[in-house]
N, C-alpha and C positions, 0 to 999 in steps of 0.2 A: 504494500500500500504506500502511496506517495505521501510526502510530508504535508502538502497542500492539496487536498482532494478538490476537484472541481465542484462548485456549488451552484449549478444551474447555468443559465445562459449569460449571466453577467460576467462570468469568468472565462467565457470562450474567447479566444484571441481573434481579433479582427485585423485587417491590414493596418489600421491606424494604431491599435495597441501594440502590435508586434513591432512597428517601427519606433514607437515612443518608448517602449520598455527595453529595447535592445541597446547594445553598446554602439556608440557612434562609429561609423565606418570611414568617415573622412574628417579632415581638420576643420572645415567649416561647421560640420555637425557638432564636433567636440566644443568648438568655440561658442556656438549657439547654446549648447547645454550648459557650459560654464557660466555664461552671462545670465541665463535663466536661473541657475542655482544661486548666483551672487545676489540677484534681485530678490529672490525668495529669502535669502539669509537677512538682507537689509529689512525686508518687510516684517520678518519674525522678530528682529531686534526692536523695531518700532512698536510692534504689538506688545512685546514683553515690557518695554519701558512704560507704555500706557497702562498696562496691567499693574505694574508696580506703583504708579501714581494713584490708581484707583484703590489699591490695597492700602496705601498709606492714609488716604482719605477715610477709608472705612475704619481703620484702626483708630484714627482721631475721633470719629463719631462714636465708636464703641467706648472709648475712654470717657467721653462726656456722659454717655448713658450710664456707665458704671458709677460715676460720681453722683449722678442724680439718683440712681438706685440706692446708693449708700445713704444719701440724705433721707430718702423716703423710708428706708428700712429702719434708720435710727428713729424717725418720727413714729412709725408704726409699732415699734417695740417699746415705746414709752418714753424715749428720751425727749426732752423738751425741744421744740423747734428753735428756740433761741440758741441752744448749744449746738444743734446740728447744722445751723446755717451760719455759724460764726458770729452771732450777735451778742456775745457775752458782754455785760457791763453797760448796755444801752438802757436808758431810763424807760423808754416806751418803744419796744420793737415794732409796734403797729404803725408808728409814724415814720418809720424808716422808708426812704424812697425806693429801696431795692425790693421791698416786699410787695407781692402781688395780692391785693385784697380779694380778688376773685378766686384765688387758689385756696383749696382747703388746708394746705400746709403753710401757705405764705411764701412758698418757694416759687420763683418765676420759672415757668416751663417754656422750653424752646422746641418748636415743631418744625 
């Protein structure tokens, strides 16, 4: 039994696939293939860089969410909102401009 058994008509070799999968037979074909692979390499590098930027952005958003979760967890577990939001020592935390009066915790939410 062969290593790659045929799986229907999509694996049957046509004149086009035989010519594209085969080794180049002349210098112009080799140069053309080389250029094609160089362009593919450059495209993949750009794609990888864009993915890394998206990954970094997602990690920053995750860090913000984790901070907000920690604040809410402290509030829900009985810690006072003044301690969890860093407002220790304020005379009246409700008058602080950073507090969102519509929020049940007083913590400003960002969506």
